[in-house]
Each structure stands twice: as structure tokens, then as C-alpha cells.
N, C-alpha and C positions, 0 to 999 in steps of 0.2 A: 765164478762160472768156470766149469771145467774146460780144459783145452779142446776137447772134442766138441763141446757145445759151441765154443767160440768159432771153431772151424766150420761147423755146419751153418751157424748164424751168418758168418761173413759170406759164405757161398750163396746162401739164400738172398741176402741183401744185395750183393753184386748182381745176381741174376735178375732180381726184381727190378732194380734200377735200370738195367739194360732193356728188359722186356717192356717196362713202363715207357721208356723213351721210344722204343720201336712202335708200340701201340699208339702212343701219342702222335708220332709223325704220320703213321698210317691213317689215323683218325682225321688229322688235319688235311692230308692229301686227298682222301676220299671226299671229305666235306667240301673242300675248295673246288675240286674238279667237278663235283656234281652241281655246283652253283656257279661255275665259271662264266657261263653265258649270261647269267643275271648280273654278275659283278661287272662284266664288260658293258652290257647294255646300260646299266645304271652309272657306269664310270665311277665305281667306288674307289676312292683313294687308298693307296697302300697303307697309309697311316691309320685309316679307319679300320681296315682289315686287321691290322696288328692290334688295335685297341679291342676289337671284337673278340679275337681269339685269345688274347691275354685275359680278358674278363671271363671268357668261357672255360679257362683252364681248370678251375675247381670242379666244374661239371664233368669235364673229360676224365679227370682223375677218379672221381666217384664212380662213373659209369664203367671204367675199364679196370678198376682195382681188383675186382673179384677174380677175373681171368688172369691178370698179371700175377697176382699172389699165388694162384693155383699153379700156373705154369712154372713160376720160379721155384716153388717148393718141389714140384714133380721132377723138373730137370735136375735139381740138386741131388735128390735121392736116386734118380735113375743113373746119374753119373757115378755116384758112390756105389751103386749096385754093380755097374759094369766093371769097376775097379776092385770088386770083391770086398769093399769096406763094410758093406752091410753084413756079409757072411762073418767077417771077423768080429764085428760088434755083437752079433747074435751068438756066435760061438763062445764069446767071453761071458755070456750070461746076461747081457743087457736085454731088457724087455722092450716091447714095441713103444711104450710110453717114454722110456728113458731115451731111446734113439730119436724119437720124433718130438721130444719136448721143445727144442729150439724152433721147429716149424710151427708147432701149435702156439707157442708164445708169440711168434712173429705174426701169425694170422690174427691173433687177438689184438695185437698192437695195430695192425692195419685196419681191423674192424673199428677200433676206438678212434683212429685217425679219420676214417671215412665219416663216422658219426660227427666228429668235431667239425670237419669240413662242411657237412650237410647242415649243421646248425649255425655255423658262424659265417661261412662264405658263399655257399651255394645260393641261398635266397637272394642275396645282393647281386650275385653273378647273373642269375636268371633275369632280374629286373633290368640290369645294365645291358645285357646282350639283346633283350627284347626291344629296348629303346633304340639301340644302335641299328638293329636290323630293320625296324619299322621306318626309321628315318632315312636309311641309306641303301638297304639291300632288297626290300620287298618290291616286286614289280607291281604296276597298276592292275594287271590281270589277277595276281594273287590277292591283292587288296580287295578287288571286286568280288572274287570268289569267297574269300573269308567273310566279307561283309554280308553276303547273301546266303550263307549256309546256316541251317538251323542250329541253335544252341540249346543243349540239354542240361538240366540240373544247374541252372543259373542262380547264383547266390551273390548278394552284394549289400553293402550299407547304402542307405539312401538319406535324403534330407529328413528333417523332423525326427531324427533318431529312430529311423525305421530300418528293419531288416527284411529283405525280399528273398523269397524262395520261389523259383519258377521252374516248373517241369520242362517246358519247351518254349523257346522264343523264336519266332520266325521273322527275321528282319526284312523279308521281301514284302510282306503285307502288314508288318508290325502287329502281329497277333501273339497273345500269350495263352498258354494252357496250363492249368493246375497252379494257380497263384495263391501264395500265402504271404501275408504282410503282417509283421509284428512291430507295433509301435510302443516305445518305452518312454517313460518320463525322465527327468534329469537324474533321478536316483536309480535308474535302470529297472524300475518296476514295470511289469507289463501293463500297458494302458489300454491298448486296443488290438484286436486280432481280426484280420479280414481274410476270408477264404473265398475264392471265386473259381468257377469252372473255366471261365474264359475271359480274356481281356482284349480290347481292340482300340488302337489309336485312331481317333477321329480326325486328327490333324490339328486339333486344339486341346483336347483332353482325352484321358483314358476312360472308356466305357467298359464296365465289368458286367458279366452276365452270370445269373444264378449265384448271387453273392450273399454271404452271411457275415455280418459284422458283430463282434462280441466286444463289449466294453467291460473293463475290470475295475474292481474296487481297489483303491490304493491302501491296503492294510497288510498285516503280517502274512495272511494267507493268500493275498492277491486273488480273491475269489471273483468269478464272473458276476457281473451286475445285470446287464441287459443284452439281449440277443435280438438282432433285427435281420430279416431276410428280404432281399430285393431280387426281382426278376431281372431288372436292368438298373445300373446305377453309374452316374458320372462321378469319377473319383477326384478327390483333391490331391493329386499326385503331380509334383512339379517336374519329375524326371521325364524326359522325352526318350523315345526309342534309342537314340544314339548314346544316351547316358547309360543305358542298361549294359551295353557292351564295354564301355570305357571303365565302368566301376565294378565289373564282375570280379569275384574272388579268384585269386590264383594261389592254389595250395602250394605250388612249387616255390613261391616267393615267401613262404612262411616257415619258420622253424617249429619244433614241437611245442615249445612254450607258447608261442603266439597262437598256434592252432588249437591247443588245449584251452587257452583262455577264451578263444572264440566259441568253441563248442560248449564250454561251461556256461558262458553267458547266455546262450540261446538253446540250451538243452531242453527247456520246457516250452519251447515256442510252438510245438505241435507240428513242425515240419519234419516228420519222422524220417522220411526217406533221405532228405538232404543231410540231416544230422548224422544218420547212419553211415552215409558215404564219407562224411568228414571223419568219423571215428575210425573207419577202415584206413583212411589215409594217415591218420595219426599213428595208429599201431604199425602201419607199414613203414613209416619213417623210422621207427625204433627197431623194427625187425630186419630191415634191409641190410644194415651193416653186419649183423650176425651171420648173414648168408655167406660172407667171405670165410669166416671160420668153419662153417658147416661144410661147404664144398671142399675145403682143404682136408677136413677130417674124413670125408668120404673118399677123397682121391688118394690119401696116403697109403692105404692097404695095397692098392694097385702098384704104386711106385716101389713098395717094399718087397714085391715078389722076387724070388731068387732063381726060379726055374727059367731056363732059356733067357738069361739076363739080357743079352744084346738084342734079342728079338723082342723082349718085353718092353724095351725103352719106349718105342713109339706106340706099342699096343697099350701100355698102361696110360700113356699120355692121352691117347685117343679115347680110351674108356672113361678116363676122368673128365675130359672135356665134354663128352656126351652126358656124363652124370651131371655136370654143372648146367648144361643146357636143359636137361630134364628138370633140374631144380627150379630154374627160372620159369619154365613152362608150368610146372605145378603151382608155383607161387602166383603166377599171373591168373591161372584158373581159379585158385582159391580167393584171390582178391575180387575177381569178377563175380564169384558166387556170393561173396560178402556184400558187394554193392547191389546185388540182385536179391538181397534179403534171404538167401538160402543158407548162409552161415553167419554166426555172430561176428561182429567186427574183429574182436581179439583173436578168435579162432581162425578167421580168414587170413589175417596177417601172419600168424605164428604157426600155421599148419605145416607149411613146407619146411621151415627150420626144424620143427619137432620130428616130422617123418624122416627127414634125411639124417638128422642126428642119430636117431634110433637105427637107421640103416647102416650108418657108418660104424656104430658100436657093434652091431651084429657082425659086420664084415671083419672088424678087428678081432672079435672073440673067436670067430670061426677059422680065421687064417693064422692067428698068432696065439 
């Protein structure tokens, strides 16, 4: 590695470490102060709070890494710009890519690290913090409100090797809307598929309305055998309404491998909307870390501007942060369109990285 590359890399790393520390402290301060009254009311021990936030650390790092990486990179190059180092490097014939190579490599390293954290530690961190929070930090009012709010796109494994897809579950009156139940045998062949317009808990059993039950032949093609239609039908379902909430699928607590296996297993279940949403989540898990590299790529041209250098330090930083904000807004809209069946899952997750990568390359070509 060249001396210049080492100089830039060390500067970016030091700034990144400092900014990450500042962001982490601010994150903790804001989170603690916003819930301080709840902690006092629940008399949460300091030891429990430490356990909670230590377990939550991987999530904090993943959520803040994009902005910390961007700010560290821009502050480094803005400082070099102010001290005329950028002018010297460009005057010596170095191209944009030669100058920014350490920053680009660093952003790719952070992207890979975020993906590793998301796969290895974040799912466990989400499960641990949820358990600590529910046991020690959630007030009775919040528990009541959460218990009584409608749940949409509910998915979970049930007894008898069944998979449930439910469009809406209302825990107030224990009613289901848009129910699809897939039952498999011990070899994971589809055995029975139940589709119902509505389901109501009678207090003893579930009664489904406008129900269609399809049984399948256990052969290579797994073909439908019989189809029966019922206006009303009492179902042999052992899960009670409370079990639906306790067993629901949490995508945040799964890594890409687990989520892909889940989708592959039930891709032919017929629950098109639920599977489509899970596919969007799967691609989003892979596309999210790339966003760190993309926003750094878009921000670098602004940090490399040499006109009115001292005035451009904060201007370039502000423009780049606005660009990062626009990136995440665009990404959120694309994901929403994907889950609304307006975009294919892969396109929904990768649209923002693609658009902003092209934008970054156009900015680089036009300015350098």
C-alpha cells in the first residue's frame, strides 16, 4: 500500500471510530431519555439496562454505520481539501479513482462487516432485547395497546406441521380475515390446503366462513385430489388466539439463509402476497449493506470540490447527508411498492442502490 493510501485510510478509520462512538452515545442517550419515565415506573435495575443495551449494540452499529461511514469519509476529504492536499494530488496527475480508492475500499469493508453483523449477531440481538424488554421494560398500558391492535400479514408455524398465512388478525374480537393454511406430511409434501374468507373464535373452536379445502395426492407431482367448499366449518385447529401472536414470524430475527429456506419451503403454498413480502425482505437484507458503499460513492464528488474550499466543507457535507437521506427515502418507497405488488421483489430491494450508483458515476464523470 502506498504511503498516501495509508495516510488517507488511517484518517478515515480514526474519524469513523470517533463518529461511531459519538453516534452510539447519542443513540443511547436519546433512547434512554425517551423511556426514562418507563424505566423509573417499572424500577428497571441498572444491570438489566446494561444487559439490554449491550445486547442491542449490533443493531445500533448496523443502523448507524451508513451515516458514520459517510461522515468519516467526507470529513477526511474535506480536511484534505482545506489543506490543499487534493489540489496537489490532482496536479500530480492522480485520477479521482486513485485518490478515493482508500475511501471506496473502506466503504466496501464496512458494507461487508454490516452484512456479517446482520447475519451472525443481529437476529440473536433482536430476540434477546425483545425478551428483556417484554419482561422488564414494557408498561401494562403498552402491553394492552399492543395486545389489542390489528396484526396484518401474520405468518407462523403451527401444530400438525401447518403454516398459517393470515391477512388480518383482530385480537379484540378474535377474528381472522384472508386465511390460508398449508398442511404438510412428515416429508414436507403438501397434504391439505385450506382457504377461508373469514374465521371467528367461538370460545371453544375456530369457525371458518366461505371455506375451500383442497386435499393433495402424495406423489411426485403433488397433484390436487379433492376439493370441498363449505359455507361454515368448525376447524380442527388447536391454536388459540393468543398462540397466533406468540408464534408469529419475525423476519428481523432470521438471517438470509433461514429466510430463504423458509421461502423455498413454502413458495408453492398459494399464499402469494405473504411469500412476495418475504421475498422483498430477503432481497432487502442483501441490498441494505450495499447502501453504505453507494451513499459514499455519491458523496465523494461533493467532498472533492476545490472551489471555495473552506466554504464547501460544510456545504458538501450537508449535500451528501441530504443525498443519503434521499437514498433511504427512495429505498423505503421502493420496498413499499414491492410489498404492494407494484414492483417485483428483487427490483424493489435493488432499485435504490442501482439508481444512486448510476447517479454517483454520472456525478464523477461530469466533475472529474
